[in-house]
C-alpha positions as protocol buffer text, in pm:
chain_id: "A"
residue {
  index: 1
  type: UNK
  ca { x: 5021 y: -5828 z: -5317 }
}
residue {
  index: 2
  type: UNK
  ca { x: 5254 y: -5558 z: -5484 }
}
residue {
  index: 3
  type: UNK
  ca { x: 5321 y: -5374 z: -5146 }
}
residue {
  index: 4
  type: UNK
  ca { x: 5457 y: -5694 z: -4953 }
}
residue {
  index: 5
  type: UNK
  ca { x: 5669 y: -5753 z: -5261 }
}
residue {
  index: 6
  type: UNK
  ca { x: 5778 y: -5386 z: -5280 }
}
residue {
  index: 7
  type: UNK
  ca { x: 5868 y: -5402 z: -4890 }
}
residue {
  index: 8
  type: UNK
  ca { x: 6082 y: -5744 z: -4948 }
}
residue {
  index: 9
  type: UNK
  ca { x: 6281 y: -5603 z: -5251 }
}
residue {
  index: 10
  type: UNK
  ca { x: 6366 y: -5260 z: -5085 }
}
residue {
  index: 11
  type: UNK
  ca { x: 6323 y: -5245 z: -4733 }
}
residue {
  index: 12
  type: UNK
  ca { x: 6518 y: -5433 z: -4420 }
}
residue {
  index: 13
  type: UNK
  ca { x: 6305 y: -5669 z: -4209 }
}
residue {
  index: 14
  type: UNK
  ca { x: 6293 y: -5408 z: -3906 }
}
residue {
  index: 15
  type: UNK
  ca { x: 6117 y: -5162 z: -4190 }
}
residue {
  index: 16
  type: UNK
  ca { x: 5880 y: -5375 z: -4376 }
}
residue {
  index: 17
  type: UNK
  ca { x: 5574 y: -5369 z: -4174 }
}
residue {
  index: 18
  type: UNK
  ca { x: 5573 y: -4964 z: -4193 }
}
residue {
  index: 19
  type: UNK
  ca { x: 5683 y: -5002 z: -4555 }
}
residue {
  index: 20
  type: UNK
  ca { x: 5398 y: -5233 z: -4628 }
}
residue {
  index: 21
  type: UNK
  ca { x: 5171 y: -4995 z: -4439 }
}
residue {
  index: 22
  type: UNK
  ca { x: 5259 y: -4704 z: -4623 }
}
residue {
  index: 23
  type: UNK
  ca { x: 5234 y: -4819 z: -4970 }
}
residue {
  index: 24
  type: UNK
  ca { x: 4918 y: -5027 z: -4892 }
}
residue {
  index: 25
  type: UNK
  ca { x: 4728 y: -4746 z: -4718 }
}
residue {
  index: 26
  type: UNK
  ca { x: 4765 y: -4505 z: -5023 }
}
residue {
  index: 27
  type: UNK
  ca { x: 4476 y: -4714 z: -5156 }
}
residue {
  index: 28
  type: UNK
  ca { x: 4296 y: -4621 z: -4799 }
}
residue {
  index: 29
  type: UNK
  ca { x: 4396 y: -4251 z: -4865 }
}
residue {
  index: 30
  type: UNK
  ca { x: 4268 y: -4255 z: -5235 }
}
residue {
  index: 31
  type: UNK
  ca { x: 3907 y: -4423 z: -5090 }
}
residue {
  index: 32
  type: UNK
  ca { x: 3867 y: -4132 z: -4822 }
}
residue {
  index: 33
  type: UNK
  ca { x: 3926 y: -3882 z: -5132 }
}
residue {
  index: 34
  type: UNK
  ca { x: 3682 y: -4041 z: -5326 }
}
residue {
  index: 35
  type: UNK
  ca { x: 3402 y: -4012 z: -5043 }
}
residue {
  index: 36
  type: UNK
  ca { x: 3430 y: -3642 z: -5062 }
}
residue {
  index: 37
  type: UNK
  ca { x: 3492 y: -3621 z: -5451 }
}
residue {
  index: 38
  type: UNK
  ca { x: 3185 y: -3846 z: -5503 }
}
residue {
  index: 39
  type: UNK
  ca { x: 2928 y: -3618 z: -5331 }
}
residue {
  index: 40
  type: UNK
  ca { x: 3090 y: -3300 z: -5503 }
}
residue {
  index: 41
  type: UNK
  ca { x: 3066 y: -3427 z: -5856 }
}
residue {
  index: 42
  type: UNK
  ca { x: 2746 y: -3661 z: -5818 }
}
residue {
  index: 43
  type: UNK
  ca { x: 2451 y: -3484 z: -5686 }
}
residue {
  index: 44
  type: UNK
  ca { x: 2219 y: -3602 z: -5414 }
}
residue {
  index: 45
  type: UNK
  ca { x: 1885 y: -3755 z: -5529 }
}
residue {
  index: 46
  type: UNK
  ca { x: 1574 y: -3866 z: -5353 }
}
residue {
  index: 47
  type: UNK
  ca { x: 1547 y: -4221 z: -5493 }
}
residue {
  index: 48
  type: UNK
  ca { x: 1222 y: -4234 z: -5314 }
}
residue {
  index: 49
  type: UNK
  ca { x: 1033 y: -3995 z: -5571 }
}
residue {
  index: 50
  type: UNK
  ca { x: 1004 y: -3969 z: -5941 }
}
residue {
  index: 51
  type: UNK
  ca { x: 1326 y: -3896 z: -6117 }
}
residue {
  index: 52
  type: UNK
  ca { x: 1277 y: -3723 z: -6439 }
}
residue {
  index: 53
  type: UNK
  ca { x: 1483 y: -3836 z: -6760 }
}
residue {
  index: 54
  type: UNK
  ca { x: 1687 y: -3513 z: -6755 }
}
residue {
  index: 55
  type: UNK
  ca { x: 1795 y: -3579 z: -6387 }
}
residue {
  index: 56
  type: UNK
  ca { x: 1875 y: -3938 z: -6496 }
}
residue {
  index: 57
  type: UNK
  ca { x: 2080 y: -3804 z: -6769 }
}
residue {
  index: 58
  type: UNK
  ca { x: 2284 y: -3550 z: -6570 }
}
residue {
  index: 59
  type: UNK
  ca { x: 2335 y: -3787 z: -6314 }
}
residue {
  index: 60
  type: UNK
  ca { x: 2492 y: -4042 z: -6540 }
}
residue {
  index: 61
  type: UNK
  ca { x: 2722 y: -3776 z: -6727 }
}
residue {
  index: 62
  type: UNK
  ca { x: 2834 y: -3657 z: -6358 }
}
residue {
  index: 63
  type: UNK
  ca { x: 2926 y: -4044 z: -6279 }
}
residue {
  index: 64
  type: UNK
  ca { x: 3109 y: -4091 z: -6594 }
}
residue {
  index: 65
  type: UNK
  ca { x: 3310 y: -3759 z: -6525 }
}
residue {
  index: 66
  type: UNK
  ca { x: 3383 y: -3878 z: -6187 }
}
residue {
  index: 67
  type: UNK
  ca { x: 3532 y: -4188 z: -6333 }
}
residue {
  index: 68
  type: UNK
  ca { x: 3711 y: -4021 z: -6612 }
}
residue {
  index: 69
  type: UNK
  ca { x: 3922 y: -3817 z: -6341 }
}
residue {
  index: 70
  type: UNK
  ca { x: 3978 y: -4115 z: -6164 }
}
residue {
  index: 71
  type: UNK
  ca { x: 4091 y: -4304 z: -6468 }
}
residue {
  index: 72
  type: UNK
  ca { x: 4326 y: -4024 z: -6573 }
}
residue {
  index: 73
  type: UNK
  ca { x: 4495 y: -4004 z: -6237 }
}
residue {
  index: 74
  type: UNK
  ca { x: 4549 y: -4345 z: -6210 }
}
residue {
  index: 75
  type: UNK
  ca { x: 4708 y: -4390 z: -6549 }
}
residue {
  index: 76
  type: UNK
  ca { x: 4918 y: -4112 z: -6489 }
}
residue {
  index: 77
  type: UNK
  ca { x: 5059 y: -4266 z: -6200 }
}
residue {
  index: 78
  type: UNK
  ca { x: 5108 y: -4587 z: -6354 }
}
residue {
  index: 79
  type: UNK
  ca { x: 5271 y: -4415 z: -6633 }
}
residue {
  index: 80
  type: UNK
  ca { x: 5528 y: -4264 z: -6406 }
}
residue {
  index: 81
  type: UNK
  ca { x: 5596 y: -4566 z: -6239 }
}
residue {
  index: 82
  type: UNK
  ca { x: 5662 y: -4768 z: -6552 }
}
residue {
  index: 83
  type: UNK
  ca { x: 5880 y: -4493 z: -6681 }
}
residue {
  index: 84
  type: UNK
  ca { x: 6120 y: -4417 z: -6359 }
}
residue {
  index: 85
  type: UNK
  ca { x: 6091 y: -4666 z: -6073 }
}
residue {
  index: 86
  type: UNK
  ca { x: 6334 y: -4981 z: -6111 }
}
residue {
  index: 87
  type: UNK
  ca { x: 6240 y: -5320 z: -5989 }
}
residue {
  index: 88
  type: UNK
  ca { x: 6470 y: -5360 z: -5731 }
}
residue {
  index: 89
  type: UNK
  ca { x: 6798 y: -5187 z: -5549 }
}
residue {
  index: 90
  type: UNK
  ca { x: 7130 y: -5298 z: -5651 }
}
residue {
  index: 91
  type: UNK
  ca { x: 7207 y: -5449 z: -5344 }
}
residue {
  index: 92
  type: UNK
  ca { x: 6970 y: -5654 z: -5128 }
}
residue {
  index: 93
  type: UNK
  ca { x: 6838 y: -5492 z: -4824 }
}
residue {
  index: 94
  type: UNK
  ca { x: 6853 y: -5814 z: -4605 }
}
residue {
  index: 95
  type: UNK
  ca { x: 6970 y: -6180 z: -4641 }
}
residue {
  index: 96
  type: UNK
  ca { x: 6611 y: -6290 z: -4685 }
}
residue {
  index: 97
  type: UNK
  ca { x: 6572 y: -6050 z: -4983 }
}
residue {
  index: 98
  type: UNK
  ca { x: 6868 y: -6218 z: -5156 }
}
residue {
  index: 99
  type: UNK
  ca { x: 6717 y: -6571 z: -5096 }
}
residue {
  index: 100
  type: UNK
  ca { x: 6565 y: -6722 z: -5476 }
}
residue {
  index: 101
  type: UNK
  ca { x: 6162 y: -6757 z: -5424 }
}
residue {
  index: 102
  type: UNK
  ca { x: 5998 y: -7039 z: -5549 }
}
residue {
  index: 103
  type: UNK
  ca { x: 5792 y: -7002 z: -5904 }
}
residue {
  index: 104
  type: UNK
  ca { x: 5455 y: -7003 z: -5912 }
}
residue {
  index: 105
  type: UNK
  ca { x: 5361 y: -7350 z: -5933 }
}
residue {
  index: 106
  type: UNK
  ca { x: 5621 y: -7463 z: -5669 }
}
residue {
  index: 107
  type: UNK
  ca { x: 5449 y: -7153 z: -5442 }
}
residue {
  index: 108
  type: UNK
  ca { x: 5088 y: -7278 z: -5538 }
}
residue {
  index: 109
  type: UNK
  ca { x: 5189 y: -7662 z: -5404 }
}
residue {
  index: 110
  type: UNK
  ca { x: 5384 y: -7539 z: -5089 }
}
residue {
  index: 111
  type: UNK
  ca { x: 5087 y: -7268 z: -5019 }
}
residue {
  index: 112
  type: UNK
  ca { x: 4815 y: -7558 z: -4990 }
}
residue {
  index: 113
  type: UNK
  ca { x: 5049 y: -7763 z: -4795 }
}
residue {
  index: 114
  type: UNK
  ca { x: 5104 y: -7505 z: -4534 }
}
residue {
  index: 115
  type: UNK
  ca { x: 4785 y: -7513 z: -4290 }
}
residue {
  index: 116
  type: UNK
  ca { x: 4906 y: -7213 z: -4108 }
}
residue {
  index: 117
  type: UNK
  ca { x: 4943 y: -7007 z: -4397 }
}
residue {
  index: 118
  type: UNK
  ca { x: 4576 y: -7089 z: -4532 }
}
residue {
  index: 119
  type: UNK
  ca { x: 4463 y: -7011 z: -4212 }
}
residue {
  index: 120
  type: UNK
  ca { x: 4618 y: -6657 z: -4222 }
}
residue {
  index: 121
  type: UNK
  ca { x: 4496 y: -6612 z: -4555 }
}
residue {
  index: 122
  type: UNK
  ca { x: 4137 y: -6667 z: -4465 }
}
residue {
  index: 123
  type: UNK
  ca { x: 4204 y: -6445 z: -4129 }
}
residue {
  index: 124
  type: UNK
  ca { x: 4296 y: -6161 z: -4367 }
}
residue {
  index: 125
  type: UNK
  ca { x: 4053 y: -6224 z: -4668 }
}
residue {
  index: 126
  type: UNK
  ca { x: 3718 y: -6259 z: -4517 }
}
residue {
  index: 127
  type: UNK
  ca { x: 3717 y: -5953 z: -4279 }
}
residue {
  index: 128
  type: UNK
  ca { x: 3894 y: -5741 z: -4550 }
}
residue {
  index: 129
  type: UNK
  ca { x: 3658 y: -5863 z: -4836 }
}
residue {
  index: 130
  type: UNK
  ca { x: 3353 y: -5790 z: -4629 }
}
residue {
  index: 131
  type: UNK
  ca { x: 3458 y: -5455 z: -4506 }
}
residue {
  index: 132
  type: UNK
  ca { x: 3559 y: -5333 z: -4867 }
}
residue {
  index: 133
  type: UNK
  ca { x: 3227 y: -5449 z: -4987 }
}
residue {
  index: 134
  type: UNK
  ca { x: 3054 y: -5276 z: -4691 }
}
residue {
  index: 135
  type: UNK
  ca { x: 3208 y: -4950 z: -4739 }
}
residue {
  index: 136
  type: UNK
  ca { x: 3066 y: -4932 z: -5107 }
}
residue {
  index: 137
  type: UNK
  ca { x: 2708 y: -4975 z: -4914 }
}
residue {
  index: 138
  type: UNK
  ca { x: 2747 y: -4746 z: -4666 }
}
residue {
  index: 139
  type: UNK
  ca { x: 2506 y: -4487 z: -4760 }
}
residue {
  index: 140
  type: UNK
  ca { x: 2204 y: -4746 z: -4834 }
}
residue {
  index: 141
  type: UNK
  ca { x: 2258 y: -4899 z: -4504 }
}
residue {
  index: 142
  type: UNK
  ca { x: 2278 y: -4582 z: -4322 }
}
residue {
  index: 143
  type: UNK
  ca { x: 1983 y: -4467 z: -4515 }
}
residue {
  index: 144
  type: UNK
  ca { x: 1761 y: -4713 z: -4310 }
}
residue {
  index: 145
  type: UNK
  ca { x: 1806 y: -4480 z: -3984 }
}
residue {
  index: 146
  type: UNK
  ca { x: 1479 y: -4333 z: -3836 }
}
residue {
  index: 147
  type: UNK
  ca { x: 1708 y: -4006 z: -3829 }
}
residue {
  index: 148
  type: UNK
  ca { x: 1769 y: -3837 z: -4207 }
}
residue {
  index: 149
  type: UNK
  ca { x: 2137 y: -3915 z: -4303 }
}
residue {
  index: 150
  type: UNK
  ca { x: 2252 y: -3719 z: -4616 }
}
residue {
  index: 151
  type: UNK
  ca { x: 2484 y: -3847 z: -4869 }
}
residue {
  index: 152
  type: UNK
  ca { x: 2722 y: -3546 z: -4784 }
}
residue {
  index: 153
  type: UNK
  ca { x: 2740 y: -3680 z: -4408 }
}
residue {
  index: 154
  type: UNK
  ca { x: 2819 y: -4038 z: -4512 }
}
residue {
  index: 155
  type: UNK
  ca { x: 3069 y: -3903 z: -4745 }
}
residue {
  index: 156
  type: UNK
  ca { x: 3260 y: -3715 z: -4452 }
}
residue {
  index: 157
  type: UNK
  ca { x: 3208 y: -4021 z: -4259 }
}
residue {
  index: 158
  type: UNK
  ca { x: 3354 y: -4261 z: -4496 }
}
residue {
  index: 159
  type: UNK
  ca { x: 3633 y: -4006 z: -4535 }
}
residue {
  index: 160
  type: UNK
  ca { x: 3708 y: -4002 z: -4157 }
}
residue {
  index: 161
  type: UNK
  ca { x: 3692 y: -4375 z: -4116 }
}
residue {
  index: 162
  type: UNK
  ca { x: 3908 y: -4439 z: -4442 }
}
residue {
  index: 163
  type: UNK
  ca { x: 4196 y: -4150 z: -4349 }
}
residue {
  index: 164
  type: UNK
  ca { x: 4198 y: -4254 z: -3955 }
}
residue {
  index: 165
  type: UNK
  ca { x: 4243 y: -4616 z: -4062 }
}
residue {
  index: 166
  type: UNK
  ca { x: 4545 y: -4526 z: -4303 }
}
residue {
  index: 167
  type: UNK
  ca { x: 4724 y: -4324 z: -4015 }
}
residue {
  index: 168
  type: UNK
  ca { x: 4661 y: -4611 z: -3776 }
}
residue {
  index: 169
  type: UNK
  ca { x: 4768 y: -4860 z: -3978 }
}
residue {
  index: 170
  type: UNK
  ca { x: 5122 y: -4685 z: -4041 }
}
residue {
  index: 171
  type: UNK
  ca { x: 5135 y: -4604 z: -3652 }
}
residue {
  index: 172
  type: UNK
  ca { x: 5088 y: -4979 z: -3533 }
}
residue {
  index: 173
  type: UNK
  ca { x: 5290 y: -5100 z: -3821 }
}
residue {
  index: 174
  type: UNK
  ca { x: 5601 y: -4921 z: -3654 }
}
residue {
  index: 175
  type: UNK
  ca { x: 5487 y: -5041 z: -3313 }
}
residue {
  index: 176
  type: UNK
  ca { x: 5541 y: -5391 z: -3489 }
}
residue {
  index: 177
  type: UNK
  ca { x: 5854 y: -5298 z: -3610 }
}
residue {
  index: 178
  type: UNK
  ca { x: 5992 y: -5200 z: -3295 }
}
residue {
  index: 179
  type: UNK
  ca { x: 5829 y: -5526 z: -3141 }
}
residue {
  index: 180
  type: UNK
  ca { x: 5840 y: -5793 z: -3388 }
}
residue {
  index: 181
  type: UNK
  ca { x: 5789 y: -6093 z: -3143 }
}
residue {
  index: 182
  type: UNK
  ca { x: 5449 y: -5916 z: -3052 }
}
residue {
  index: 183
  type: UNK
  ca { x: 5286 y: -5897 z: -3379 }
}
residue {
  index: 184
  type: UNK
  ca { x: 5056 y: -6177 z: -3353 }
}
residue {
  index: 185
  type: UNK
  ca { x: 4938 y: -6037 z: -2988 }
}
residue {
  index: 186
  type: UNK
  ca { x: 4874 y: -5698 z: -3156 }
}
residue {
  index: 187
  type: UNK
  ca { x: 4681 y: -5866 z: -3431 }
}
residue {
  index: 188
  type: UNK
  ca { x: 4450 y: -6028 z: -3195 }
}
residue {
  index: 189
  type: UNK
  ca { x: 4384 y: -5726 z: -2964 }
}
residue {
  index: 190
  type: UNK
  ca { x: 4319 y: -5507 z: -3292 }
}
residue {
  index: 191
  type: UNK
  ca { x: 4081 y: -5765 z: -3429 }
}
residue {
  index: 192
  type: UNK
  ca { x: 3901 y: -5827 z: -3113 }
}
residue {
  index: 193
  type: UNK
  ca { x: 3845 y: -5441 z: -3048 }
}
residue {
  index: 194
  type: UNK
  ca { x: 3752 y: -5398 z: -3406 }
}
residue {
  index: 195
  type: UNK
  ca { x: 3491 y: -5679 z: -3398 }
}
residue {
  index: 196
  type: UNK
  ca { x: 3318 y: -5510 z: -3086 }
}
residue {
  index: 197
  type: UNK
  ca { x: 3319 y: -5163 z: -3258 }
}
residue {
  index: 198
  type: UNK
  ca { x: 3148 y: -5317 z: -3567 }
}
residue {
  index: 199
  type: UNK
  ca { x: 2893 y: -5505 z: -3387 }
}
residue {
  index: 200
  type: UNK
  ca { x: 2787 y: -5165 z: -3189 }
}
residue {
  index: 201
  type: UNK
  ca { x: 2822 y: -4989 z: -3521 }
}
residue {
  index: 202
  type: UNK
  ca { x: 2555 y: -5236 z: -3676 }
}
residue {
  index: 203
  type: UNK
  ca { x: 2337 y: -5230 z: -3390 }
}
residue {
  index: 204
  type: UNK
  ca { x: 2314 y: -4842 z: -3462 }
}
residue {
  index: 205
  type: UNK
  ca { x: 2251 y: -4914 z: -3833 }
}
residue {
  index: 206
  type: UNK
  ca { x: 1990 y: -5162 z: -3755 }
}
residue {
  index: 207
  type: UNK
  ca { x: 1824 y: -4886 z: -3541 }
}
residue {
  index: 208
  type: UNK
  ca { x: 1802 y: -5149 z: -3267 }
}
residue {
  index: 209
  type: UNK
  ca { x: 1890 y: -4901 z: -3013 }
}
residue {
  index: 210
  type: UNK
  ca { x: 1753 y: -4527 z: -2996 }
}
residue {
  index: 211
  type: UNK
  ca { x: 2033 y: -4287 z: -2923 }
}
residue {
  index: 212
  type: UNK
  ca { x: 1808 y: -3963 z: -2997 }
}
residue {
  index: 213
  type: UNK
  ca { x: 1993 y: -3645 z: -3106 }
}
residue {
  index: 214
  type: UNK
  ca { x: 2319 y: -3786 z: -3027 }
}
residue {
  index: 215
  type: UNK
  ca { x: 2323 y: -4040 z: -3286 }
}
residue {
  index: 216
  type: UNK
  ca { x: 2532 y: -3826 z: -3546 }
}
residue {
  index: 217
  type: UNK
  ca { x: 2809 y: -3794 z: -3261 }
}
residue {
  index: 218
  type: UNK
  ca { x: 2816 y: -4154 z: -3143 }
}
residue {
  index: 219
  type: UNK
  ca { x: 2785 y: -4279 z: -3502 }
}
residue {
  index: 220
  type: UNK
  ca { x: 3091 y: -4085 z: -3624 }
}
residue {
  index: 221
  type: UNK
  ca { x: 3309 y: -4196 z: -3333 }
}
residue {
  index: 222
  type: UNK
  ca { x: 3204 y: -4555 z: -3365 }
}
residue {
  index: 223
  type: UNK
  ca { x: 3281 y: -4553 z: -3746 }
}
residue {
  index: 224
  type: UNK
  ca { x: 3633 y: -4379 z: -3675 }
}
residue {
  index: 225
  type: UNK
  ca { x: 3719 y: -4607 z: -3427 }
}
residue {
  index: 226
  type: UNK
  ca { x: 3614 y: -4900 z: -3646 }
}
residue {
  index: 227
  type: UNK
  ca { x: 3852 y: -4757 z: -3932 }
}
residue {
  index: 228
  type: UNK
  ca { x: 4136 y: -4730 z: -3676 }
}
residue {
  index: 229
  type: UNK
  ca { x: 4132 y: -5095 z: -3549 }
}
residue {
  index: 230
  type: UNK
  ca { x: 4030 y: -5298 z: -3848 }
}
residue {
  index: 231
  type: UNK
  ca { x: 4246 y: -5120 z: -4105 }
}
residue {
  index: 232
  type: UNK
  ca { x: 4547 y: -5133 z: -3848 }
}
residue {
  index: 233
  type: UNK
  ca { x: 4565 y: -5516 z: -3907 }
}
residue {
  index: 234
  type: UNK
  ca { x: 4585 y: -5522 z: -4261 }
}
residue {
  index: 235
  type: UNK
  ca { x: 4953 y: -5464 z: -4325 }
}
residue {
  index: 236
  type: UNK
  ca { x: 5047 y: -5689 z: -4003 }
}
residue {
  index: 237
  type: UNK
  ca { x: 4854 y: -5961 z: -4146 }
}
residue {
  index: 238
  type: UNK
  ca { x: 5023 y: -5940 z: -4489 }
}
residue {
  index: 239
  type: UNK
  ca { x: 5352 y: -5949 z: -4317 }
}
residue {
  index: 240
  type: UNK
  ca { x: 5270 y: -6238 z: -4116 }
}
residue {
  index: 241
  type: UNK
  ca { x: 5161 y: -6412 z: -4444 }
}
residue {
  index: 242
  type: UNK
  ca { x: 5501 y: -6352 z: -4602 }
}
residue {
  index: 243
  type: UNK
  ca { x: 5697 y: -6476 z: -4287 }
}
residue {
  index: 244
  type: UNK
  ca { x: 5480 y: -6808 z: -4244 }
}
residue {
  index: 245
  type: UNK
  ca { x: 5490 y: -6854 z: -4632 }
}
residue {
  index: 246
  type: UNK
  ca { x: 5869 y: -6819 z: -4693 }
}
residue {
  index: 247
  type: UNK
  ca { x: 6013 y: -6859 z: -4948 }
}
residue {
  index: 248
  type: UNK
  ca { x: 5693 y: -6825 z: -5153 }
}
residue {
  index: 249
  type: UNK
  ca { x: 5720 y: -6511 z: -5331 }
}
residue {
  index: 250
  type: UNK
  ca { x: 5533 y: -6243 z: -5149 }
}
residue {
  index: 251
  type: UNK
  ca { x: 5308 y: -6134 z: -5463 }
}
residue {
  index: 252
  type: UNK
  ca { x: 5189 y: -6505 z: -5459 }
}
residue {
  index: 253
  type: UNK
  ca { x: 5155 y: -6571 z: -5085 }
}
residue {
  index: 254
  type: UNK
  ca { x: 4967 y: -6221 z: -5033 }
}
């Protein structure tokens, strides 16, 4: 929700989609790096065999070290923002930015009386929530394949999926800023393509089709294209929610 509030406070209407994309997809870039950093700092273990207490202790300390590194990085960035980043510019970047927003309780009342806003919220929350949870279980899901899939491969696959998604979100948001009246059509096209690709990826994960030696290539290409089309929807839907919910405050509507 902070991304749309940031865009509304600092950018004119013809730059808000790409501003939301850049600020929002920075988390995707962080997720991409975690897919690489995780396998480097935490060793891969064959969970089907016996794990000694020494190995368990080593894995636990490795996970804690990873969490400490992430906590220090996040705290450092937060500290810099609190110290040096102002709440808003001296002058409003657009007419809508200068309009007084509804307070929290008025926003809540307005939200539940706005059916299009509720539907848009569900269109955003359901796929994004499922996708976020699914990313965390990418390795356990791919381990069910008939071919051996290593933690290192899944880490790089997650990296490519998240990074390609971040780049595509910025790209398609720029297109949406150039053609604002086509934003809804663009969201429908991206969602439809992502759905078809996710069905294909799921079929591969369930091992319902046997591809043979080319499974790594097809799995990688399908995963990357899933990331491209699904992540591209994120900033566009957020901006649509803000537009439909106006004058509800951006941090409340999203």
